[in-house]
PDB file of N, CA, C, O and CB in Angstrom:
ATOM      1  N   UNK A   1      42.864-105.713  93.726  1.00  0.00           N
ATOM      2  CA  UNK A   1      41.797-105.496  92.814  1.00  0.00           C
ATOM      3  C   UNK A   1      42.051-104.095  92.044  1.00  0.00           C
ATOM      4  O   UNK A   1      42.320-103.094  92.707  1.00  0.00           O
ATOM      5  CB  UNK A   1      40.408-105.517  93.614  1.00  0.00           C
ATOM      6  N   UNK A   2      41.978-104.052  90.911  1.00  0.00           N
ATOM      7  CA  UNK A   2      42.660-103.527  90.398  1.00  0.00           C
ATOM      8  C   UNK A   2      41.733-102.866  89.411  1.00  0.00           C
ATOM      9  O   UNK A   2      40.732-103.568  89.269  1.00  0.00           O
ATOM     10  CB  UNK A   2      43.653-104.255  90.095  1.00  0.00           C
ATOM     11  N   UNK A   3      41.692-101.633  88.581  1.00  0.00           N
ATOM     12  CA  UNK A   3      40.872-100.975  87.499  1.00  0.00           C
ATOM     13  C   UNK A   3      42.223-100.367  86.322  1.00  0.00           C
ATOM     14  O   UNK A   3      43.358 -99.910  86.462  1.00  0.00           O
ATOM     15  CB  UNK A   3      39.744 -99.515  88.331  1.00  0.00           C
ATOM     16  N   UNK A   4      41.390-100.657  85.266  1.00  0.00           N
ATOM     17  CA  UNK A   4      42.490-100.007  83.899  1.00  0.00           C
ATOM     18  C   UNK A   4      41.689 -99.366  83.266  1.00  0.00           C
ATOM     19  O   UNK A   4      40.506 -99.673  83.124  1.00  0.00           O
ATOM     20  CB  UNK A   4      43.276-101.028  82.750  1.00  0.00           C
ATOM     21  N   UNK A   5      42.230 -98.414  82.819  1.00  0.00           N
ATOM     22  CA  UNK A   5      41.539 -97.530  82.045  1.00  0.00           C
ATOM     23  C   UNK A   5      42.410 -97.065  80.568  1.00  0.00           C
ATOM     24  O   UNK A   5      43.627 -97.204  80.696  1.00  0.00           O
ATOM     25  CB  UNK A   5      41.226 -96.291  83.041  1.00  0.00           C
ATOM     26  N   UNK A   6      42.076 -96.675  79.553  1.00  0.00           N
ATOM     27  CA  UNK A   6      42.148 -95.995  78.246  1.00  0.00           C
ATOM     28  C   UNK A   6      42.007 -95.096  78.377  1.00  0.00           C
ATOM     29  O   UNK A   6      40.889 -94.632  78.601  1.00  0.00           O
ATOM     30  CB  UNK A   6      41.528 -96.196  77.341  1.00  0.00           C
ATOM     31  N   UNK A   7      43.532 -94.101  78.268  1.00  0.00           N
ATOM     32  CA  UNK A   7      43.107 -92.944  78.309  1.00  0.00           C
ATOM     33  C   UNK A   7      43.660 -91.910  77.203  1.00  0.00           C
ATOM     34  O   UNK A   7      44.684 -92.173  76.572  1.00  0.00           O
ATOM     35  CB  UNK A   7      43.337 -92.586  79.559  1.00  0.00           C
ATOM     36  N   UNK A   8      42.930 -90.717  76.998  1.00  0.00           N
ATOM     37  CA  UNK A   8      43.369 -89.830  75.932  1.00  0.00           C
ATOM     38  C   UNK A   8      44.755 -89.315  76.266  1.00  0.00           C
ATOM     39  O   UNK A   8      44.826 -88.973  77.447  1.00  0.00           O
ATOM     40  CB  UNK A   8      42.375 -88.657  75.730  1.00  0.00           C
ATOM     41  N   UNK A   9      46.135 -89.120  75.426  1.00  0.00           N
ATOM     42  CA  UNK A   9      46.912 -88.345  76.592  1.00  0.00           C
ATOM     43  C   UNK A   9      46.578 -86.821  77.067  1.00  0.00           C
ATOM     44  O   UNK A   9      47.188 -86.327  78.015  1.00  0.00           O
ATOM     45  CB  UNK A   9      48.355 -88.285  76.156  1.00  0.00           C
ATOM     46  N   UNK A  10      45.323 -85.929  76.176  1.00  0.00           N
ATOM     47  CA  UNK A  10      45.046 -85.402  76.945  1.00  0.00           C
ATOM     48  C   UNK A  10      44.253 -85.029  78.445  1.00  0.00           C
ATOM     49  O   UNK A  10      44.088 -83.978  79.065  1.00  0.00           O
ATOM     50  CB  UNK A  10      45.024 -85.191  76.387  1.00  0.00           C
ATOM     51  N   UNK A  11      43.780 -86.740  78.726  1.00  0.00           N
ATOM     52  CA  UNK A  11      43.078 -86.752  79.924  1.00  0.00           C
ATOM     53  C   UNK A  11      43.755 -87.860  81.177  1.00  0.00           C
ATOM     54  O   UNK A  11      43.026 -88.477  81.954  1.00  0.00           O
ATOM     55  CB  UNK A  11      41.550 -87.145  79.468  1.00  0.00           C
ATOM     56  N   UNK A  12      45.409 -87.965  81.182  1.00  0.00           N
ATOM     57  CA  UNK A  12      45.788 -88.661  81.898  1.00  0.00           C
ATOM     58  C   UNK A  12      46.052 -87.632  82.959  1.00  0.00           C
ATOM     59  O   UNK A  12      46.118 -88.087  84.101  1.00  0.00           O
ATOM     60  CB  UNK A  12      46.720 -89.488  81.396  1.00  0.00           C
ATOM     61  N   UNK A  13      46.236 -86.188  82.799  1.00  0.00           N
ATOM     62  CA  UNK A  13      46.708 -85.597  84.524  1.00  0.00           C
ATOM     63  C   UNK A  13      45.039 -85.880  85.168  1.00  0.00           C
ATOM     64  O   UNK A  13      44.973 -85.860  86.397  1.00  0.00           O
ATOM     65  CB  UNK A  13      47.373 -83.255  84.659  1.00  0.00           C
ATOM     66  N   UNK A  14      43.893 -86.103  84.503  1.00  0.00           N
ATOM     67  CA  UNK A  14      42.510 -86.276  84.920  1.00  0.00           C
ATOM     68  C   UNK A  14      43.168 -87.463  85.482  1.00  0.00           C
ATOM     69  O   UNK A  14      43.980 -87.367  86.403  1.00  0.00           O
ATOM     70  CB  UNK A  14      41.136 -86.346  83.831  1.00  0.00           C
ATOM     71  N   UNK A  15      42.909 -88.329  85.066  1.00  0.00           N
ATOM     72  CA  UNK A  15      43.342 -89.784  85.607  1.00  0.00           C
ATOM     73  C   UNK A  15      44.469 -90.022  86.981  1.00  0.00           C
ATOM     74  O   UNK A  15      44.366 -90.608  88.059  1.00  0.00           O
ATOM     75  CB  UNK A  15      44.067 -90.490  84.277  1.00  0.00           C
ATOM     76  N   UNK A  16      45.575 -89.229  86.297  1.00  0.00           N
ATOM     77  CA  UNK A  16      46.265 -89.386  87.855  1.00  0.00           C
ATOM     78  C   UNK A  16      46.121 -88.286  89.378  1.00  0.00           C
ATOM     79  O   UNK A  16      46.463 -88.059  90.538  1.00  0.00           O
ATOM     80  CB  UNK A  16      47.873 -89.326  87.488  1.00  0.00           C
ATOM     81  N   UNK A  17      45.474 -87.979  88.424  1.00  0.00           N
ATOM     82  CA  UNK A  17      44.853 -87.017  90.008  1.00  0.00           C
ATOM     83  C   UNK A  17      43.957 -87.994  90.794  1.00  0.00           C
ATOM     84  O   UNK A  17      44.062 -88.010  92.020  1.00  0.00           O
ATOM     85  CB  UNK A  17      43.641 -85.400  89.626  1.00  0.00           C
ATOM     86  N   UNK A  18      42.948 -88.939  90.075  1.00  0.00           N
ATOM     87  CA  UNK A  18      42.074 -89.891  90.795  1.00  0.00           C
ATOM     88  C   UNK A  18      43.030 -91.204  90.906  1.00  0.00           C
ATOM     89  O   UNK A  18      42.595 -92.335  90.690  1.00  0.00           O
ATOM     90  CB  UNK A  18      40.571 -90.179  89.944  1.00  0.00           C
ATOM     91  N   UNK A  19      44.038 -91.000  91.175  1.00  0.00           N
ATOM     92  CA  UNK A  19      45.105 -92.155  91.870  1.00  0.00           C
ATOM     93  C   UNK A  19      45.507 -93.357  90.891  1.00  0.00           C
ATOM     94  O   UNK A  19      45.897 -94.455  91.290  1.00  0.00           O
ATOM     95  CB  UNK A  19      44.350 -92.933  93.271  1.00  0.00           C
ATOM     96  N   UNK A  20      45.347 -92.970  89.493  1.00  0.00           N
ATOM     97  CA  UNK A  20      45.797 -93.650  88.316  1.00  0.00           C
ATOM     98  C   UNK A  20      47.109 -93.622  88.145  1.00  0.00           C
ATOM     99  O   UNK A  20      47.683 -92.597  88.512  1.00  0.00           O
ATOM    100  CB  UNK A  20      45.257 -93.195  87.212  1.00  0.00           C
ATOM    101  N   UNK A  21      47.879 -94.678  87.578  1.00  0.00           N
ATOM    102  CA  UNK A  21      49.762 -94.536  87.212  1.00  0.00           C
ATOM    103  C   UNK A  21      49.622 -95.203  85.865  1.00  0.00           C
ATOM    104  O   UNK A  21      48.993 -96.145  85.382  1.00  0.00           O
ATOM    105  CB  UNK A  21      51.160 -95.602  88.453  1.00  0.00           C
ATOM    106  N   UNK A  22      50.548 -94.230  85.451  1.00  0.00           N
ATOM    107  CA  UNK A  22      50.435 -94.651  83.842  1.00  0.00           C
ATOM    108  C   UNK A  22      51.489 -96.105  83.858  1.00  0.00           C
ATOM    109  O   UNK A  22      52.506 -96.054  84.550  1.00  0.00           O
ATOM    110  CB  UNK A  22      51.169 -93.117  82.566  1.00  0.00           C
ATOM    111  N   UNK A  23      51.261 -97.023  83.281  1.00  0.00           N
ATOM    112  CA  UNK A  23      51.568 -98.307  82.682  1.00  0.00           C
ATOM    113  C   UNK A  23      52.644 -97.790  81.888  1.00  0.00           C
ATOM    114  O   UNK A  23      53.778 -97.520  82.283  1.00  0.00           O
ATOM    115  CB  UNK A  23      50.386 -99.081  81.875  1.00  0.00           C
ATOM    116  N   UNK A  24      51.931 -97.621  80.107  1.00  0.00           N
ATOM    117  CA  UNK A  24      52.617 -97.664  78.939  1.00  0.00           C
ATOM    118  C   UNK A  24      51.801 -96.714  77.972  1.00  0.00           C
ATOM    119  O   UNK A  24      50.668 -96.311  78.235  1.00  0.00           O
ATOM    120  CB  UNK A  24      52.777 -99.143  78.438  1.00  0.00           C
ATOM    121  N   UNK A  25      52.311 -96.487  77.139  1.00  0.00           N
ATOM    122  CA  UNK A  25      51.547 -95.744  75.851  1.00  0.00           C
ATOM    123  C   UNK A  25      50.824 -96.867  74.666  1.00  0.00           C
ATOM    124  O   UNK A  25      51.550 -97.708  74.135  1.00  0.00           O
ATOM    125  CB  UNK A  25      52.861 -94.730  74.947  1.00  0.00           C
ATOM    126  N   UNK A  26      49.142 -96.769  74.277  1.00  0.00           N
ATOM    127  CA  UNK A  26      49.157 -97.111  74.005  1.00  0.00           C
ATOM    128  C   UNK A  26      48.700 -96.923  72.313  1.00  0.00           C
ATOM    129  O   UNK A  26      48.778 -95.745  71.966  1.00  0.00           O
ATOM    130  CB  UNK A  26      49.045 -97.494  74.855  1.00  0.00           C
ATOM    131  N   UNK A  27      48.238 -97.880  71.203  1.00  0.00           N
ATOM    132  CA  UNK A  27      47.105 -96.674  70.156  1.00  0.00           C
ATOM    133  C   UNK A  27      45.611 -97.710  70.310  1.00  0.00           C
ATOM    134  O   UNK A  27      45.263 -98.881  70.161  1.00  0.00           O
ATOM    135  CB  UNK A  27      47.793 -96.441  67.744  1.00  0.00           C
ATOM    136  N   UNK A  28      45.127 -96.540  70.659  1.00  0.00           N
ATOM    137  CA  UNK A  28      43.391 -96.469  70.726  1.00  0.00           C
ATOM    138  C   UNK A  28      43.123 -96.713  69.333  1.00  0.00           C
ATOM    139  O   UNK A  28      43.672 -96.119  68.405  1.00  0.00           O
ATOM    140  CB  UNK A  28      42.599 -94.876  71.259  1.00  0.00           C
ATOM    141  N   UNK A  29      42.221 -97.649  69.227  1.00  0.00           N
ATOM    142  CA  UNK A  29      41.003 -97.863  67.761  1.00  0.00           C
ATOM    143  C   UNK A  29      39.795 -98.043  67.707  1.00  0.00           C
ATOM    144  O   UNK A  29      38.980 -98.959  67.826  1.00  0.00           O
ATOM    145  CB  UNK A  29      41.111 -98.881  66.981  1.00  0.00           C
ATOM    146  N   UNK A  30      39.855 -96.430  67.394  1.00  0.00           N
ATOM    147  CA  UNK A  30      38.518 -95.960  67.510  1.00  0.00           C
ATOM    148  C   UNK A  30      37.375 -96.510  65.992  1.00  0.00           C
ATOM    149  O   UNK A  30      36.174 -96.602  66.249  1.00  0.00           O
ATOM    150  CB  UNK A  30      38.755 -94.136  67.655  1.00  0.00           C
ATOM    151  N   UNK A  31      37.760 -96.775  64.788  1.00  0.00           N
ATOM    152  CA  UNK A  31      37.444 -97.634  64.210  1.00  0.00           C
ATOM    153  C   UNK A  31      38.684 -98.328  63.371  1.00  0.00           C
ATOM    154  O   UNK A  31      39.799 -98.232  63.884  1.00  0.00           O
ATOM    155  CB  UNK A  31      36.407 -97.175  63.585  1.00  0.00           C
ATOM    156  N   UNK A  32      38.551 -99.069  62.029  1.00  0.00           N
ATOM    157  CA  UNK A  32      39.431 -99.578  61.911  1.00  0.00           C
ATOM    158  C   UNK A  32      40.591 -98.746  60.825  1.00  0.00           C
ATOM    159  O   UNK A  32      41.676 -99.257  60.550  1.00  0.00           O
ATOM    160  CB  UNK A  32      38.926-100.794  61.661  1.00  0.00           C
ATOM    161  N   UNK A  33      40.253 -97.721  60.415  1.00  0.00           N
ATOM    162  CA  UNK A  33      41.141 -96.285  59.885  1.00  0.00           C
ATOM    163  C   UNK A  33      41.773 -95.756  60.796  1.00  0.00           C
ATOM    164  O   UNK A  33      43.003 -95.776  60.732  1.00  0.00           O
ATOM    165  CB  UNK A  33      40.377 -95.087  59.348  1.00  0.00           C
ATOM    166  N   UNK A  34      41.061 -95.085  61.990  1.00  0.00           N
ATOM    167  CA  UNK A  34      41.415 -94.512  62.812  1.00  0.00           C
ATOM    168  C   UNK A  34      41.878 -94.712  64.280  1.00  0.00           C
ATOM    169  O   UNK A  34      41.142 -94.689  65.266  1.00  0.00           O
ATOM    170  CB  UNK A  34      40.779 -93.997  62.681  1.00  0.00           C
ATOM    171  N   UNK A  35      43.034 -94.885  64.264  1.00  0.00           N
ATOM    172  CA  UNK A  35      44.235 -94.538  65.795  1.00  0.00           C
ATOM    173  C   UNK A  35      43.768 -93.450  66.525  1.00  0.00           C
ATOM    174  O   UNK A  35      42.876 -92.721  66.092  1.00  0.00           O
ATOM    175  CB  UNK A  35      45.992 -94.002  65.414  1.00  0.00           C
ATOM    176  N   UNK A  36      44.406 -93.261  67.797  1.00  0.00           N
ATOM    177  CA  UNK A  36      44.402 -92.769  69.194  1.00  0.00           C
ATOM    178  C   UNK A  36      45.533 -92.415  69.509  1.00  0.00           C
ATOM    179  O   UNK A  36      45.990 -93.150  68.633  1.00  0.00           O
ATOM    180  CB  UNK A  36      43.987 -93.603  70.142  1.00  0.00           C
ATOM    181  N   UNK A  37      46.536 -91.918  69.997  1.00  0.00           N
ATOM    182  CA  UNK A  37      47.436 -92.232  70.836  1.00  0.00           C
ATOM    183  C   UNK A  37      46.774 -92.185  72.419  1.00  0.00           C
ATOM    184  O   UNK A  37      45.771 -91.507  72.641  1.00  0.00           O
ATOM    185  CB  UNK A  37      48.616 -91.282  70.553  1.00  0.00           C
ATOM    186  N   UNK A  38      47.242 -92.737  73.162  1.00  0.00           N
ATOM    187  CA  UNK A  38      46.898 -93.064  74.463  1.00  0.00           C
ATOM    188  C   UNK A  38      47.508 -93.170  75.055  1.00  0.00           C
ATOM    189  O   UNK A  38      48.679 -92.878  74.815  1.00  0.00           O
ATOM    190  CB  UNK A  38      46.405 -93.774  74.745  1.00  0.00           C
ATOM    191  N   UNK A  39      46.978 -93.817  76.593  1.00  0.00           N
ATOM    192  CA  UNK A  39      48.111 -94.032  77.770  1.00  0.00           C
ATOM    193  C   UNK A  39      46.846 -95.125  78.529  1.00  0.00           C
ATOM    194  O   UNK A  39      45.648 -94.886  78.676  1.00  0.00           O
ATOM    195  CB  UNK A  39      48.785 -92.194  78.909  1.00  0.00           C
ATOM    196  N   UNK A  40      47.669 -96.426  78.938  1.00  0.00           N
ATOM    197  CA  UNK A  40      47.262 -97.329  79.557  1.00  0.00           C
ATOM    198  C   UNK A  40      47.312 -97.174  80.926  1.00  0.00           C
ATOM    199  O   UNK A  40      48.446 -96.822  81.249  1.00  0.00           O
ATOM    200  CB  UNK A  40      47.781 -98.268  79.178  1.00  0.00           C
ATOM    201  N   UNK A  41      46.616 -97.279  81.811  1.00  0.00           N
ATOM    202  CA  UNK A  41      46.385 -96.525  83.253  1.00  0.00           C
ATOM    203  C   UNK A  41      46.192 -97.164  84.348  1.00  0.00           C
ATOM    204  O   UNK A  41      45.571 -98.036  83.741  1.00  0.00           O
ATOM    205  CB  UNK A  41      45.340 -95.736  83.309  1.00  0.00           C
ATOM    206  N   UNK A  42      46.154 -97.562  85.512  1.00  0.00           N
ATOM    207  CA  UNK A  42      46.036 -98.823  86.331  1.00  0.00           C
ATOM    208  C   UNK A  42      45.840 -98.136  87.376  1.00  0.00           C
ATOM    209  O   UNK A  42      46.666 -97.248  87.591  1.00  0.00           O
ATOM    210  CB  UNK A  42      47.172 -99.891  86.422  1.00  0.00           C
ATOM    211  N   UNK A  43      44.639 -98.322  88.411  1.00  0.00           N
ATOM    212  CA  UNK A  43      44.576 -98.045  89.565  1.00  0.00           C
ATOM    213  C   UNK A  43      44.427 -98.811  90.609  1.00  0.00           C
ATOM    214  O   UNK A  43      43.247 -99.152  90.523  1.00  0.00           O
ATOM    215  CB  UNK A  43      43.938 -97.412  89.603  1.00  0.00           C
ATOM    216  N   UNK A  44      44.941 -99.385  91.702  1.00  0.00           N
ATOM    217  CA  UNK A  44      45.082-100.128  92.704  1.00  0.00           C
ATOM    218  C   UNK A  44      44.068 -99.972  93.726  1.00  0.00           C
ATOM    219  O   UNK A  44      44.344 -99.429  94.795  1.00  0.00           O
ATOM    220  CB  UNK A  44      46.244 -99.959  93.147  1.00  0.00           C
ATOM    221  N   UNK A  45      42.465-100.584  93.364  1.00  0.00           N
ATOM    222  CA  UNK A  45      41.183-100.153  94.532  1.00  0.00           C
ATOM    223  C   UNK A  45      41.631-101.123  95.631  1.00  0.00           C
ATOM    224  O   UNK A  45      40.938-100.714  96.562  1.00  0.00           O
ATOM    225  CB  UNK A  45      39.276-100.510  93.989  1.00  0.00           C
ATOM    226  N   UNK A  46      42.131-101.840  95.976  1.00  0.00           N
ATOM    227  CA  UNK A  46      42.522-102.737  97.021  1.00  0.00           C
ATOM    228  C   UNK A  46      42.371-101.691  98.612  1.00  0.00           C
ATOM    229  O   UNK A  46      41.428-101.609  99.399  1.00  0.00           O
ATOM    230  CB  UNK A  46      44.295-103.359  96.595  1.00  0.00           C
ATOM    231  N   UNK A  47      43.259-101.243  98.614  1.00  0.00           N
ATOM    232  CA  UNK A  47      43.197-100.029  99.937  1.00  0.00           C
ATOM    233  C   UNK A  47      41.843 -99.246  99.826  1.00  0.00           C
ATOM    234  O   UNK A  47      41.349 -98.836 100.876  1.00  0.00           O
ATOM    235  CB  UNK A  47      44.577 -98.714  99.818  1.00  0.00           C
ATOM    236  N   UNK A  48      41.212 -99.008  98.654  1.00  0.00           N
ATOM    237  CA  UNK A  48      40.076 -98.321  98.932  1.00  0.00           C
ATOM    238  C   UNK A  48      38.631 -99.291  99.673  1.00  0.00           C
ATOM    239  O   UNK A  48      37.480 -99.110 100.071  1.00  0.00           O
ATOM    240  CB  UNK A  48      39.758 -97.663  97.470  1.00  0.00           C
ATOM    241  N   UNK A  49      39.305-100.008  99.562  1.00  0.00           N
ATOM    242  CA  UNK A  49      37.884-101.362  99.534  1.00  0.00           C
ATOM    243  C   UNK A  49      37.760-101.995 101.246  1.00  0.00           C
ATOM    244  O   UNK A  49      36.690-102.391 101.707  1.00  0.00           O
ATOM    245  CB  UNK A  49      38.505-103.209  98.166  1.00  0.00           C
ATOM    246  N   UNK A  50      39.195-101.989 102.108  1.00  0.00           N
ATOM    247  CA  UNK A  50      39.563-102.593 102.911  1.00  0.00           C
ATOM    248  C   UNK A  50      39.772-101.280 104.230  1.00  0.00           C
ATOM    249  O   UNK A  50      40.041-101.567 105.397  1.00  0.00           O
ATOM    250  CB  UNK A  50      40.739-103.461 102.299  1.00  0.00           C
ATOM    251  N   UNK A  51      39.600-100.015 103.780  1.00  0.00           N
ATOM    252  CA  UNK A  51      39.280 -98.986 104.408  1.00  0.00           C
ATOM    253  C   UNK A  51      38.453 -98.563 105.208  1.00  0.00           C
ATOM    254  O   UNK A  51      38.508 -97.395 105.595  1.00  0.00           O
ATOM    255  CB  UNK A  51      39.221 -98.477 103.916  1.00  0.00           C
TER     256      UNK A  51
END
């Protein structure tokens, strides 16, 4: 089981400290004419569930 999050570039370090890994850079659409560069991040939570 995994969690995914769309992180801003500034928050990437925060999510990495929580165990998320960078998958790829993405564009996050805030509204039709406003895009924010971000990072798709993923964390495997299976280990947390069975521990």
